VEXVEXTI-746583 format. One record per residue (C-alpha): residue number from 1; residue in three letters; chain; x, y, z. Coordinates in steps of 0.25 Angstrom, whole numbers, plus 5000, padded with zeros to 4 digits. Each point is the difference from the previous one (the first is absolute). Example, Ala and Ser with C-alpha at 12.3 -4.5 7.8 and 13.67 -1.06 7.14 Angstrom:
<recs>
nuza->1	lumvex->ALA	zapa->A	x->5049	y->4982	z->5031
nuza->2	lumvex->SER	zapa->A	x->5006	y->5014	z->4998
</recs>
This chain:
<recs>
nuza->1	lumvex->MET	zapa->A	x->5322	y->4147	z->5398
nuza->2	lumvex->VAL	zapa->A	x->4991	y->5004	z->5012
nuza->3	lumvex->SER	zapa->A	x->4985	y->4996	z->5000
nuza->4	lumvex->VAL	zapa->A	x->4990	y->5004	z->5011
nuza->5	lumvex->TYR	zapa->A	x->4987	y->4993	z->5004
nuza->6	lumvex->TYR	zapa->A	x->4991	y->5007	z->5009
nuza->7	lumvex->THR	zapa->A	x->4986	y->4999	z->5006
nuza->8	lumvex->HIS	zapa->A	x->4990	y->5010	z->5005
nuza->9	lumvex->ARG	zapa->A	x->4985	y->5002	z->5000
nuza->10	lumvex->VAL	zapa->A	x->4994	y->5009	z->4989
nuza->11	lumvex->GLY	zapa->A	x->4989	y->5009	z->5005
nuza->12	lumvex->ASP	zapa->A	x->4991	y->4994	z->5011
nuza->13	lumvex->ASN	zapa->A	x->5001	y->4986	z->4995
nuza->14	lumvex->PRO	zapa->A	x->5006	y->4991	z->5011
nuza->15	lumvex->GLU	zapa->A	x->5007	y->4991	z->4991
nuza->16	lumvex->LEU	zapa->A	x->5015	y->5002	z->4997
nuza->17	lumvex->VAL	zapa->A	x->5004	y->5002	z->4986
nuza->18	lumvex->GLU	zapa->A	x->5013	y->4996	z->4995
nuza->19	lumvex->PHE	zapa->A	x->5009	y->5009	z->4991
nuza->20	lumvex->LYS	zapa->A	x->5013	y->4997	z->4993
nuza->21	lumvex->CYS	zapa->A	x->5010	y->5009	z->4993
nuza->22	lumvex->GLU	zapa->A	x->5012	y->4994	z->4993
nuza->23	lumvex->ASN	zapa->A	x->5014	y->5006	z->4997
nuza->24	lumvex->ILE	zapa->A	x->4997	y->5012	z->5008
nuza->25	lumvex->SER	zapa->A	x->5010	y->5011	z->5004
nuza->26	lumvex->CYS	zapa->A	x->5003	y->5005	z->5014
nuza->27	lumvex->GLN	zapa->A	x->4992	y->5012	z->4998
nuza->28	lumvex->ARG	zapa->A	x->4988	y->4992	z->4996
nuza->29	lumvex->ALA	zapa->A	x->5002	y->4991	z->5012
nuza->30	lumvex->TYR	zapa->A	x->4999	y->5013	z->5009
nuza->31	lumvex->GLU	zapa->A	x->4988	y->5005	z->4992
nuza->32	lumvex->ILE	zapa->A	x->4993	y->4987	z->5003
nuza->33	lumvex->ILE	zapa->A	x->5003	y->5000	z->5015
nuza->34	lumvex->ASP	zapa->A	x->4996	y->5015	z->5001
nuza->35	lumvex->ASP	zapa->A	x->4987	y->4998	z->4992
nuza->36	lumvex->TYR	zapa->A	x->4996	y->4988	z->5009
nuza->37	lumvex->PRO	zapa->A	x->4987	y->5003	z->5008
nuza->38	lumvex->TRP	zapa->A	x->5006	y->4999	z->5013
nuza->39	lumvex->ALA	zapa->A	x->4989	y->5005	z->5009
nuza->40	lumvex->ALA	zapa->A	x->4989	y->4992	z->4993
nuza->41	lumvex->GLU	zapa->A	x->5008	y->4987	z->5001
nuza->42	lumvex->ILE	zapa->A	x->5003	y->5001	z->5014
nuza->43	lumvex->LYS	zapa->A	x->4985	y->5003	z->5003
nuza->44	lumvex->PHE	zapa->A	x->4997	y->4987	z->4992
nuza->45	lumvex->PHE	zapa->A	x->5010	y->4992	z->5007
nuza->46	lumvex->GLU	zapa->A	x->4995	y->5004	z->5013
nuza->47	lumvex->GLN	zapa->A	x->4986	y->4996	z->4995
nuza->48	lumvex->TYR	zapa->A	x->5003	y->4987	z->4993
nuza->49	lumvex->GLY	zapa->A	x->5013	y->4995	z->5006
nuza->50	lumvex->GLU	zapa->A	x->5007	y->5000	z->4986
nuza->51	lumvex->GLY	zapa->A	x->5008	y->5011	z->4993
nuza->52	lumvex->GLY	zapa->A	x->5007	y->5003	z->4987
nuza->53	lumvex->SER	zapa->A	x->5015	y->4999	z->4998
nuza->54	lumvex->PHE	zapa->A	x->5012	y->5003	z->4991
nuza->55	lumvex->TYR	zapa->A	x->5009	y->4989	z->4994
nuza->56	lumvex->PHE	zapa->A	x->5012	y->5005	z->4992
nuza->57	lumvex->VAL	zapa->A	x->5008	y->4990	z->4992
nuza->58	lumvex->LEU	zapa->A	x->5013	y->5001	z->4994
nuza->59	lumvex->GLY	zapa->A	x->5003	y->4988	z->4991
nuza->60	lumvex->ASP	zapa->A	x->4991	y->4988	z->4998
nuza->61	lumvex->MET	zapa->A	x->4992	y->4994	z->5012
nuza->62	lumvex->THR	zapa->A	x->5003	y->4986	z->4994
nuza->63	lumvex->GLY	zapa->A	x->5015	y->5002	z->4999
nuza->64	lumvex->LEU	zapa->A	x->5010	y->5010	z->5007
nuza->65	lumvex->HIS	zapa->A	x->4993	y->5012	z->5005
nuza->66	lumvex->ALA	zapa->A	x->4998	y->5010	z->5011
nuza->67	lumvex->ALA	zapa->A	x->4986	y->5003	z->5006
nuza->68	lumvex->PHE	zapa->A	x->4997	y->5011	z->5009
nuza->69	lumvex->GLN	zapa->A	x->4986	y->5000	z->5006
nuza->70	lumvex->PHE	zapa->A	x->4994	y->5012	z->5007
nuza->71	lumvex->ILE	zapa->A	x->4988	y->4999	z->5008
nuza->72	lumvex->PRO	zapa->A	x->4993	y->5012	z->5005
nuza->73	lumvex->VAL	zapa->A	x->4996	y->4999	z->5015
nuza->74	lumvex->ASP	zapa->A	x->4996	y->5015	z->5002
nuza->75	lumvex->GLU	zapa->A	x->4999	y->5013	z->4992
nuza->76	lumvex->GLY	zapa->A	x->5014	y->5003	z->4996
nuza->77	lumvex->ASN	zapa->A	x->5007	y->4987	z->5006
nuza->78	lumvex->GLY	zapa->A	x->5002	y->4986	z->4996
nuza->79	lumvex->LEU	zapa->A	x->5008	y->4987	z->5002
nuza->80	lumvex->LEU	zapa->A	x->5010	y->4996	z->4990
nuza->81	lumvex->ASP	zapa->A	x->5005	y->4986	z->4997
nuza->82	lumvex->VAL	zapa->A	x->5012	y->4997	z->4991
nuza->83	lumvex->ASP	zapa->A	x->5002	y->4987	z->4993
nuza->84	lumvex->ILE	zapa->A	x->5013	y->4997	z->4991
nuza->85	lumvex->LEU	zapa->A	x->5003	y->4988	z->4993
nuza->86	lumvex->LEU	zapa->A	x->5014	y->5001	z->4994
nuza->87	lumvex->LYS	zapa->A	x->5002	y->4985	z->4997
nuza->88	lumvex->LYS	zapa->A	x->4990	y->4989	z->5000
nuza->89	lumvex->GLY	zapa->A	x->5010	y->4989	z->5004
nuza->90	lumvex->PHE	zapa->A	x->5000	y->4985	z->4998
nuza->91	lumvex->LEU	zapa->A	x->4986	y->4994	z->5002
nuza->92	lumvex->GLY	zapa->A	x->4996	y->5014	z->5005
nuza->93	lumvex->ILE	zapa->A	x->5008	y->4998	z->5013
nuza->94	lumvex->PHE	zapa->A	x->5015	y->4997	z->4998
nuza->95	lumvex->GLY	zapa->A	x->5008	y->5013	z->4996
nuza->96	lumvex->ARG	zapa->A	x->4987	y->5008	z->5001
nuza->97	lumvex->LYS	zapa->A	x->5003	y->5015	z->5002
nuza->98	lumvex->SER	zapa->A	x->4988	y->5007	z->5005
nuza->99	lumvex->LYS	zapa->A	x->4996	y->5010	z->5011
nuza->100	lumvex->SER	zapa->A	x->4987	y->5005	z->5006
nuza->101	lumvex->ILE	zapa->A	x->5000	y->5013	z->5008
nuza->102	lumvex->HIS	zapa->A	x->4989	y->5006	z->5008
nuza->103	lumvex->PHE	zapa->A	x->5000	y->5015	z->5003
nuza->104	lumvex->ASP	zapa->A	x->4991	y->5005	z->5011
nuza->105	lumvex->LEU	zapa->A	x->4991	y->5012	z->4998
nuza->106	lumvex->LEU	zapa->A	x->5005	y->5009	z->4990
nuza->107	lumvex->ALA	zapa->A	x->4995	y->5014	z->4995
nuza->108	lumvex->ILE	zapa->A	x->4996	y->5000	z->4985
nuza->109	lumvex->ASP	zapa->A	x->5013	y->5008	z->4997
nuza->110	lumvex->GLU	zapa->A	x->5009	y->4990	z->5007
nuza->111	lumvex->ALA	zapa->A	x->4993	y->4989	z->4992
nuza->112	lumvex->LYS	zapa->A	x->5002	y->5008	z->4987
nuza->113	lumvex->LEU	zapa->A	x->5015	y->5001	z->5003
nuza->114	lumvex->LYS	zapa->A	x->5001	y->4984	z->5002
nuza->115	lumvex->ILE	zapa->A	x->4992	y->4998	z->4987
nuza->116	lumvex->ARG	zapa->A	x->5009	y->5010	z->4993
nuza->117	lumvex->ASP	zapa->A	x->5011	y->4990	z->5002
nuza->118	lumvex->MET	zapa->A	x->4993	y->4990	z->4990
nuza->119	lumvex->PHE	zapa->A	x->5002	y->5011	z->4989
nuza->120	lumvex->GLN	zapa->A	x->5015	y->5003	z->5004
nuza->121	lumvex->TYR	zapa->A	x->5006	y->4987	z->5003
nuza->122	lumvex->SER	zapa->A	x->5002	y->4986	z->4993
nuza->123	lumvex->LEU	zapa->A	x->4994	y->4988	z->5007
nuza->124	lumvex->SER	zapa->A	x->5013	y->4996	z->5005
nuza->125	lumvex->ALA	zapa->A	x->5003	y->5014	z->5006
nuza->126	lumvex->LEU	zapa->A	x->4986	y->4999	z->5007
nuza->127	lumvex->TYR	zapa->A	x->5004	y->4987	z->5006
nuza->128	lumvex->ASN	zapa->A	x->5013	y->5006	z->5005
nuza->129	lumvex->LYS	zapa->A	x->4993	y->5012	z->5005
nuza->130	lumvex->TYR	zapa->A	x->4989	y->4993	z->5008
</recs>
């Protein structure tokens, strides 16, 4: 089950609005990214110093999960961070299996390919891939 949490402004309102969609398909994830108001958000970011983002989660954030955060930095490009928790470990430290990966500037299509992995691979396969 993949959920997405994303923020952007609506109309001319300078406040970020949070949106949430649960149990989405890969196609729906692509639609959310494509429908994002890229140009307006970049303009607001330059004006206010904060912008929206996407946060895709496979699994449960309180348990085992993979989280892909895509942050728009200009129209058509963004930064992608991937966090995977495969095993919590004893006391959250011993035996823990987790990874954090940062990708430099990616085009939207490149980010979509990475996000698509959440729909095609299991949590352990994602851990091994990244």
